[in-house]
LONUSE-55328 format. One record per residue (C-alpha): residue in one letter; z, x, y negated. Coordinates in steps of 0.2 Angstrom, whole numbers, padded with zeros to 4 digits, always signed. Last residue first. Example, Ala and Ser with C-alpha at 12.3 -4.5 7.8 and 13.67 -1.06 7.14 Angstrom:
<pts>
s+0036+0068+0005a+0039+0062+0022
</pts>
This chain:
<pts>
x-0561+0124-0120x-0572+0140-0123x-0562+0147-0137x-0545+0144-0128x-0552+0154-0113x-0557+0169-0123x-0541+0169-0133x-0531+0169-0117x-0541+0184-0110x-0538+0193-0127x-0519+0191-0125x-0520+0198-0108x-0529+0213-0113x-0518+0216-0128x-0502+0215-0117x-0508+0228-0105x-0502+0244-0115x-0486+0237-0121x-0482+0230-0103x-0486+0247-0095x-0474+0256-0108x-0460+0243-0104x-0461+0245-0085x-0456+0229-0076x-0470+0221-0087x-0484+0225-0074x-0475+0214-0061x-0490+0201-0059x-0489+0182-0059x-0471+0184-0065x-0468+0196-0079x-0486+0201-0085x-0495+0184-0082x-0481+0172-0088x-0477+0184-0102x-0495+0183-0109x-0495+0164-0110x-0498+0148-0100x-0499+0155-0083x-0501+0140-0071x-0508+0149-0056x-0526+0143-0055x-0536+0148-0071x-0523+0158-0080x-0516+0168-0065x-0534+0170-0059x-0539+0178-0075x-0525+0191-0074x-0529+0194-0056x-0547+0197-0060x-0541+0211-0072x-0535+0221-0057x-0517+0226-0053x-0516+0242-0043x-0512+0253-0058x-0518+0271-0059x-0526+0268-0076x-0521+0251-0082x-0528+0233-0079x-0538+0240-0064x-0557+0236-0063x-0563+0222-0052x-0564+0211-0068x-0576+0224-0075x-0590+0217-0063x-0592+0202-0074x-0604+0189-0068x-0600+0191-0049x-0582+0197-0054x-0574+0180-0051x-0581+0181-0033x-0568+0195-0029x-0554+0182-0034x-0562+0169-0022x-0562+0182-0008x-0543+0185-0011x-0540+0166-0009x-0538+0168+0010x-0522+0178+0007x-0518+0181-0011x-0506+0195-0011x-0509+0204+0005x-0527+0200+0005x-0528+0207-0013x-0521+0224-0006x-0533+0224+0008x-0548+0223-0003x-0560+0208+0000x-0573+0203+0012x-0564+0192+0024x-0563+0196+0043x-0546+0205+0041x-0539+0189+0034x-0542+0180+0051x-0534+0193+0061x-0519+0193+0050x-0516+0175+0053x-0519+0164+0038x-0509+0158+0022x-0518+0157+0005x-0509+0141-0001x-0494+0139+0010x-0495+0134+0029x-0486+0119+0034x-0477+0120+0051x-0459+0122+0045x-0464+0110+0030x-0466+0094+0040x-0448+0087+0037x-0445+0070+0046x-0446+0053+0037x-0441+0047+0019x-0427+0036+0026x-0414+0049+0021x-0420+0050+0003x-0408+0060-0007x-0398+0069+0007x-0414+0072+0017x-0422+0078+0002x-0408+0091-0002x-0407+0096+0016x-0426+0100+0018x-0425+0109+0002x-0411+0120+0008x-0420+0123+0024x-0436+0129+0015x-0426+0140+0003x-0418+0149+0018x-0425+0167+0014x-0422+0165-0005x-0403+0163-0004x-0390+0149-0002x-0379+0142-0016x-0384+0126-0025x-0393+0110-0022x-0388+0096-0033x-0391+0077-0030x-0390+0065-0044x-0382+0049-0038x-0372+0042-0053x-0356+0049-0045x-0363+0066-0042x-0370+0071-0025x-0368+0089-0019x-0379+0098-0007x-0372+0116-0002x-0380+0132+0003x-0371+0145+0013x-0370+0162+0005x-0352+0163+0007x-0341+0171-0006x-0336+0189-0002x-0346+0199-0014x-0341+0186-0028x-0323+0192-0025x-0311+0180-0017x-0308+0161-0019x-0322+0149-0021x-0335+0143-0035x-0352+0140-0027x-0364+0155-0029x-0379+0153-0040x-0384+0172-0039x-0389+0180-0056x-0404+0192-0056x-0405+0209-0064x-0419+0221-0068x-0422+0239-0071x-0436+0250-0077x-0443+0268-0077x-0427+0276-0070x-0432+0295-0068x-0423+0298-0085x-0407+0293-0078x-0408+0307-0065x-0411+0305-0046x-0402+0318-0036x-0410+0332-0026x-0406+0332-0007x-0402+0314-0007x-0387+0305+0002x-0373+0304-0010x-0384+0305-0026x-0392+0289-0022x-0374+0281-0023x-0372+0289-0040x-0388+0282-0046x-0384+0265-0041x-0367+0265-0049x-0374+0273-0065x-0387+0259-0067x-0374+0246-0064x-0363+0254-0078x-0377+0256-0090x-0378+0237-0090x-0394+0227-0085x-0398+0212-0096x-0399+0195-0089x-0414+0184-0094x-0410+0166-0099x-0392+0171-0102x-0378+0165-0091x-0361+0171-0098x-0346+0173-0086x-0352+0186-0074x-0346+0193-0057x-0353+0209-0051x-0363+0212-0035x-0375+0227-0036x-0391+0229-0026x-0401+0239-0027x-0415+0252-0028x-0433+0247-0030x-0447+0260-0028x-0464+0260-0036x-0481+0263-0028x-0488+0246-0031x-0484+0241-0013x-0466+0243-0015x-0454+0256-0008x-0436+0248-0006x-0420+0258-0006x-0406+0245-0002x-0387+0246-0005x-0376+0240+0010x-0361+0230+0011x-0353+0225+0028x-0342+0240+0032x-0335+0243+0014x-0326+0257+0006x-0341+0267+0002x-0357+0256+0001x-0368+0259+0016x-0386+0265+0012x-0399+0255+0021x-0416+0263+0017x-0434+0257+0016x-0447+0266+0025x-0461+0279+0022x-0453+0288+0007x-0465+0302+0002x-0455+0310-0012x-0441+0300-0018x-0444+0301-0037x-0463+0302-0034x-0463+0283-0031x-0458+0280-0049x-0441+0271-0049x-0436+0253-0053x-0417+0250-0053x-0410+0234-0046x-0396+0224-0052x-0387+0209-0044x-0376+0199-0055x-0364+0186-0049x-0363+0168-0054x-0347+0158-0050x-0352+0140-0050x-0343+0123-0052x-0354+0107-0052x-0342+0093-0058x-0354+0088-0072x-0372+0089-0070x-0385+0098-0081x-0374+0113-0086x-0368+0116-0068x-0386+0118-0062x-0390+0133-0074x-0386+0146-0061x-0399+0138-0050x-0408+0123-0058x-0412+0113-0042x-0405+0096-0048x-0413+0083-0038x-0416+0066-0046x-0420+0050-0036x-0430+0034-0040x-0437+0042-0055x-0440+0039-0074x-0446+0053-0085x-0441+0050-0103x-0450+0058-0118x-0448+0071-0131x-0461+0080-0141x-0456+0098-0146x-0474+0104-0144x-0474+0119-0132x-0456+0116-0126x-0460+0098-0121x-0443+0090-0121x-0435+0079-0107x-0424+0064-0106x-0421+0062-0087x-0422+0051-0073x-0413+0037-0063x-0397+0046-0057x-0395+0053-0075x-0400+0069-0083x-0400+0073-0102x-0410+0087-0110x-0421+0092-0096x-0434+0105-0103x-0452+0105-0100x-0461+0122-0102x-0467+0121-0084x-0474+0105-0076x-0479+0104-0058x-0484+0086-0053x-0484+0085-0035x-0500+0078-0026x-0500+0087-0010x-0510+0101-0017x-0497+0102-0031x-0484+0106-0018x-0495+0120-0011x-0496+0126-0029x-0477+0126-0030x-0475+0135-0014x-0488+0148-0018x-0481+0151-0035x-0463+0153-0028x-0470+0166-0015x-0479+0175-0028x-0463+0177-0038x-0454+0185-0023x-0468+0198-0022x-0476+0207-0007x-0462+0199+0003x-0452+0210+0016x-0446+0205+0033x-0434+0216+0043x-0435+0231+0055x-0422+0243+0061x-0420+0262+0063x-0403+0270+0064x-0402+0288+0058x-0399+0306+0063x-0384+0317+0062x-0387+0323+0044x-0373+0336+0040x-0384+0346+0028x-0401+0338+0028x-0400+0329+0012x-0413+0315+0012x-0429+0316+0001x-0440+0316+0016x-0436+0298+0021x-0447+0293+0036x-0449+0311+0042x-0431+0315+0038x-0425+0302+0050x-0436+0308+0064x-0430+0325+0062x-0412+0320+0062x-0415+0310+0078x-0417+0291+0077x-0408+0277+0086x-0417+0261+0089x-0419+0243+0082x-0432+0231+0089x-0450+0227+0082x-0452+0212+0071x-0469+0203+0072x-0474+0211+0089x-0457+0207+0095x-0460+0188+0093x-0449+0178+0082x-0441+0165+0093x-0426+0162+0083x-0415+0167+0098x-0425+0183+0099x-0423+0187+0081x-0404+0183+0083x-0403+0195+0098x-0411+0208+0086x-0397+0205+0074x-0385+0208+0087x-0393+0224+0090x-0392+0229+0072x-0374+0224+0071x-0370+0235+0086x-0378+0249+0078x-0369+0246+0062x-0352+0246+0072x-0356+0262+0080x-0361+0270+0064x-0345+0264+0056x-0335+0272+0071x-0344+0288+0070x-0340+0290+0051x-0354+0287+0038x-0350+0298+0024x-0355+0314+0034x-0373+0306+0034x-0380+0294+0047x-0396+0289+0038x-0399+0270+0039x-0418+0268+0041x-0428+0252+0037x-0445+0247+0043x-0454+0233+0035x-0462+0218+0044x-0473+0207+0033x-0471+0192+0022x-0485+0187+0010x-0500+0185+0021x-0489+0178+0035x-0483+0163+0023x-0480+0147+0033x-0482+0151+0051x-0477+0168+0058x-0468+0178+0044x-0461+0163+0035x-0455+0153+0050x-0448+0169+0057x-0438+0172+0042x-0432+0154+0042x-0425+0156+0060x-0417+0172+0056x-0409+0166+0040x-0402+0151+0049x-0395+0162+0063x-0387+0173+0050x-0379+0158+0041x-0372+0152+0058x-0366+0169+0063x-0355+0170+0047x-0343+0183+0054x-0344+0195+0039x-0355+0208+0049x-0366+0194+0054x-0368+0189+0036x-0373+0206+0031x-0386+0207+0045x-0394+0191+0039x-0411+0190+0046x-0420+0195+0030x-0434+0188+0019x-0434+0203+0007x-0441+0204-0011x-0424+0212-0017x-0422+0197-0028x-0426+0196-0047x-0441+0184-0047x-0431+0170-0039x-0416+0172-0051x-0424+0164-0066x-0442+0162-0072x-0449+0159-0054x-0462+0146-0061x-0460+0145-0080x-0448+0140-0094x-0438+0123-0095x-0444+0119-0078x-0451+0102-0071x-0455+0094-0054x-0463+0077-0053x-0465+0070-0036x-0473+0055-0027x-0467+0054-0009x-0479+0057+0005x-0468+0068+0016x-0477+0083+0010x-0473+0079-0008x-0454+0079-0004x-0453+0095+0005x-0466+0103-0008x-0456+0098-0023x-0440+0104-0014x-0447+0121-0011x-0453+0123-0029x-0435+0118-0034x-0427+0131-0022x-0440+0145-0026x-0437+0143-0044x-0445+0128-0052x-0430+0118-0059x-0427+0100-0061x-0435+0089-0047x-0439+0071-0051x-0442+0061-0035x-0450+0044-0032x-0459+0045-0049x-0460+0030-0061x-0476+0030-0071x-0478+0038-0088x-0491+0051-0087x-0493+0062-0102x-0485+0077-0093x-0498+0076-0079x-0513+0077-0091x-0505+0092-0101x-0500+0102-0086x-0518+0099-0078x-0526+0106-0094x-0514+0121-0095x-0517+0127-0077x-0511+0124-0059x-0524+0124-0045x-0518+0117-0029x-0531+0103-0029x-0545+0116-0030x-0556+0115-0045x-0574+0109-0040
</pts>
């Protein structure tokens, strides 16, 4: 029997055809909208959640893949925001998604560009962040404490660093997601298991306090969805749905490098941005062998469906790498790049200085909009949005509610499945392996030297709501980040969709 959490084309069609009044209509299925759907459904409310595109189509798939304790917010004096981040990080890593969120070491190299005063301030910040970890009751076994490194220890973790003038480093730990889009998918599927209707390719055309006029983007058919309450969680597009919501989006760009470009990197890196004591660039080794380098913070006026990466952003990040590496990373070493838009509330100052606090806004006709915030605190954002919409709906349950696939590491270790699948699918990893019982080729990689297996493509179509090749390549996996990999894998994915349509 199909699990209650399964999302697929057949379920979408059934649920889109239903016409009863829903308690909550959620617009947007990024991490915030998926979180709102789960928050409401887990309280026993009927929920319909829609998105014009796909799960994690917007900013939620373009993050740094971190669940972090808010070091930057501490540096700018936003202690409450940092504490909230630390609490939600602990929730993800210990209860709701321990299979997706794990500890990652970071080293901050103390180069000649980091004066002694700045190094001392950074060390104080790291130790203050560790105090927040303790206040949030995240165990030391989950997140080890910070410490000083010798120059030799620093180079052992990051062999590509320039030795000249290196005084050592600062070691710290934070939470890392195996994939931000996988977190969105897990949240949405958990909401579906609690009865939420999760409908992608469904665009909100007109929104009121009692529902929305929507269009099925697959057929063009329009209909009304009636609701007791409407929550606008459309991220950077929220202002286009509800008058009076003023945003100042900013673009955050990451480069994608082949792992060989930084030769044996064993930890992430914090690289101070010249001229700032609170901003850092990140170097982030990934489970698929690639390395992400980010993050820019540039204001934007236009809001496209998929942001493009300007050469100026690429040059800025390459130049920053050049300040600390023994051999510079060339433009030709960049195998891909991506950019996301932060849905920041309009405020004075530069976008880098705007607070990352979230806000719940209610329009005159009763539409609740949730904006701001960040991926780490999605659950608290969702809780606040549902509390504001339906204050009599009962207490939140999501802080103790495991997501689909979640289990302690000791339990996962007893399952007969590859470690990589356990990190991405948790308890469902064994079910992926079982798909290959009749077709052993499903356990073969999609591409030579690729960690992604053909079974993952099938699973995405059967259970994760993927409706076309782009859903599979760009969001259920990250094969599409490198254009040549996308072109090679595309025929395989198209053939799988053809096979499934021929058997329906």
